[in-house]
N, C-alpha and C positions, 0 to 999 in steps of 0.2 A: 711775301713770306709764307712758307708752307707750314702747316701744323707740325709742331715738333713732337716727336715720339722718342721714347727711350730706346736707343739702339742696343741690339744684343751683342754681347761679347763672345768671342770664340770659346772662352772658358765656360760659357753657359751651356755649351753643347755636351751632351753626355754620350760618351763612346764606350763606356764600360757598363755592364749590367748592374754591378753593385752601386756605382755612382748614380745610375739612372733611377734606382729605387730609393736613393737617399733624399734628404730634405734640403740639399744644397741649393737646388734650383727653386727659385721663387716665382719665376715667370711661367706662363703657359708653355708646355712642352712643344717642341717641334715634332713634325711627323717623324716616326721612327727611322733612324738611319742604319743601314745595314753595316754592322761593324766589320764584316769581312771585306768591305770595299773602302774602309776608311782607316786612316792612321792618325795618331795624335798630332795636333798642331804644335809647331815649334816657333820660337821667335829668334830669328837670326838677324842681327844688325837692325832690329826694329821692324823687320818685315816678316810677317807670318807666312809660313809655307806649309804645304801638305803634299803627300804623294797621291792625292785623289786625282786619278787620270781622267782624261776626257771620256774614255769608254766607261769608267766607273760613274762619272757624272751622268752620262747618257742613260745608263741602266737605272741610276737612282731616280731620274726624272720620269722614267717609263713605268715605275711602280704603280700598281692599280690604285693605291690609296693617295697618290700624289695628285693634287688638284691641277687642272689644265692651266689655270692662270695664277698659280702660286708665285708669290714674290720671294719665298724663302730659299736661300741657298744652303748647301751643306755646312758652310762655315758658321752659320747662325745669323748672319746679317740678312736684311731684306734687300732686294734689288731697288735701287733708287729710281723711282718712277720718272721724275723730271729730268734727271741726268741721263736716262736711257731714251726718252722719247722727244725731248726738246732741251738739250744741254747747253746751247750756245746763246741763250737769251731770246726773248720773244720777237724783237724787231728783225734781227738778222735772219733767224730761222724762218720766221713768217714770210719774209720777202722771198727767200730762196725756194720755199715750198710752194708759194704762189706761182713762181716761174715754172717749177716742175709740173704743177697741175695744168697750167695753161699750155705748156708744151705738149703734154699728153693729149689734151683736148684738141689742140691744133692738128696733131697727127691724125686723130680720129676724124676730124672734120674734112681734111684733105682727102683721106681715104674714102670716106663715104660719098663725097661729091664727085669723085672720079670713078666710083665703082659702077659697073654696068647696071643701069636701072632695072633690067629684067632679072638680075641676079640678086637684088637686095633682099629678096625673101629668104635667101639662104646665108645672108651675111653672117649672122650669129651661129651658123652651123660649124664654123671653123674654129679650131683650138686657138689659133693666133688671136682671134677677136675675143674669145673668152678671156685670154690673158690680158689683152688690151683694156677691156672693161674693168677687170680686177685691179689693174695698175691704177686706173683713174680713181677707183674707190679707195685704194690704199693712199694715194696722194691726198685725197680729200680728207680722209680720217686723220692722216698725219698732219695736215694743215690745221685741223681743229685743235690738235694738241699743242700747236705752237702759237695760237692766237693770244694777244695780250689778255692777261687775266686768267688764262687757263691753268696757271699754277695752283690757284685756289679752287677752281670749279671742276677741273678735269685731272690735273696732274698731282692731286693731293696724295700724300703717303698714308695708306690705311693705318688706323690706330691699333688695330688688333691683328695678331698673327693669324694667318690663314684667310684673312679678308682679301678678296680680290680687288684690283684697282677699278677705276671708273669704266663703264661699258665702252666708251669711245676709245679708251686706252686698250681694252681687250680687243676691240675690232681692229685697231691699228696693228696690234701685236700679232693677231692671227692672220690678218691679210698679208703682212710682210712675210710671215713664215710660209705662206702658200705661194705668194707671187715671186719671191726671190728665186727659189729653185725652179719654179714652173717656167719663168721667163728664160732661164738658161737652157732648160730642156727644149723649149720651143725654138730657141735660136739654133741649138745644135742640130735638131732634127730637120729644120728647114734648110740650112746651108749644106748639110751632109747628104740628105736624101731627096730633097724637093726642088731646090733652086736650079733653074736651067737657063733662064734668060739673064740679061744685064741687070745689075743692081740699080734700084731706084731709091729715092728718098724714103718712100713709104716702106719698101721692103727692108731697108737698113734700119729704119727706126723701130719697126715692129718686130724685127728679128735681130736685136742687138742693142739698138739705141735706148729703147725703154728699159732693157735689162740693166744697162749701165746706170741709168737714172735711178732705178729702184735701189740698187746696191749703194749708190752714192748717198741716198737719203738714209738707208738703214744702217750704214757703217760709218759715215762721216758726219752728216747732219745730226744723226741720232746714233744710238748704240742699242739697237733693238735686241733684247735677250731672247732669242728663239728657244722655245721649250721642246723637248724631245717628243712629247705627246702630240704636238702639232703635226707630226708626220702623218697621223691618221687622217687628217682633213685633206692633206695633199693627195694621199693615196685614194681617198674617197672621191675627190674631184677627177683624178685620172681614170678611175673605174667608171665614173659616170660618163665621161666622154667616150670611153670605149663602148659602153652600152649604147650611147647615142649614135656612134658611127655604124653600129650593127643595125639599129632601128632605121637609120636613114636608108640603108640598102634594102632591108626587108620591106619597108613601107613604100619604097620606090620614090622617095623624096628627091634624091639625086643631089648633085653638087653644083647645079647651074649650067648654063650654056656658055662654053668658052671656046667655041669654034671647032672646026673639023679635026684639029690635032688632039682634042680632048672629048672623045665620044663616050667615055665610060660614065657611069652614074655614081661612082664613089666620090666621097669628099676629097680624098687624097689617093693618088695612084698607088701608094704603098699599102693602102687599106682596102684592097679589093675582096671584100667579104663574100661577094657572090661568085667571083671567078677563081680566086686563089685564097681561100679562107685559111689555109695552113700558114702561109707567109704572114698574113694579116694578124693571125693569132699569136705567132711567135714575136712579131714586132711589138704588138700590144703588151704581151707579157713582159718583154724586156723593158719597155718604157714604164710600165706600172710597178714591176717588182724589182727592177735593178736601177734604171736610170733615175727615176724620180726619188727613191729613197737615198741613193748615193749623193745626188745633188743637194738633197735636204740635209744630209749629215754634214756636207761641206758648208752650207749656209749656217747651220747650227754651230759648227766648230769656229767659224769666223766671228760669230757673235761674242766670242771670248777675246778676240783681238782688240788691243788697245793701242792707239797711236801714241807714241812718246811725245812729250811736249817740245823737245828741242831737236827732233830729227824726224825723218819720214819712215823710219823702220817700224815694224810691227812686232809685238811679242805677245805670246799667249799668257796673259797675266790676270785674267778674270774680268768680271763685269763691274759696272758701276754700282757700288753698294751704299745703302743709306746709313749715315752716321759713321762711315769709315774714316773720313777726314777728321771729324770731331774727336773720335777716340784716339786717333794718332796724335793729334795736337795736344791732347791731355797728357801725353807722355806715359801712357799705360804700356809697360813693357810686354804685357801678356796679350796685347791687342794687335791684331794684324793690320798692316796698312794695305797689303795686297795679298791675295790668296792665289798662288800660282797653280796652274794645271799642266800636267805633262801629257804630251801626245803619246797615245798608246793604242 
């Protein structure tokens, strides 16, 4: 059993300046919500709705005062930690996540033992392997959240508003926010601009297979609620790799010896900083400023998707909120069972 806290009702949210200054609210106030981006919550057939669009939500989460790991949603409820990071019970989720972690480690093992020994010094110089290591770190952190007994030690619900979750939860949260879009970007860039030979087990797993496993864990085994501010960490990682690719050429480290067909010293043929710096700069700018943020927004939007219980369709109906079911079962007509978000 998780520590019980008193869930907030949507009626506790103050959307008008006059009400905000009144004494109606007895609990600690939420971070100020931009009234221009919010409308009053209604109750239609027992289901609360709002016109708070995804773009409004994204901007709301990007506010400077909004904490990076805040559990508070605009509707006033908190994100349910256990339902978001290990919702299907410890044994089932633990077993499946052990399988995912072992699979990712097996791919790494096979890749390393078949890698040319004289090129192992540059193994971690490639973005693919950066992503692979981050995937393993994510699966490990995700597994810790699913271990028996973790509901009390790791997945506890904070007692106070504004208090972040456990650090392991924070690590899992941030790693997924980075890895999910990064793996899609690595997959697209590889098959569109780099792949020339026949597909192998390693090339498929590192450029598509691991991507599917990450999204399976984050969207099906869990419901990781990606926060908009996490995009800064993804952009920072992409910028770091761009700087590394430049340093690799400037310092003459090279990309290893791959035979007479690959005589250049660049890590990737599309990043020829020494010979064609303009093309390399344009591709890097596109990847850092367009591709990565775009894929991040996709993973962020999908974090609102919720699978229906009796069918395989998906609808944008909000995240798993703590106390939501309890309030609905109590028959409070003013309490929302679901808070919908409209695509905009």
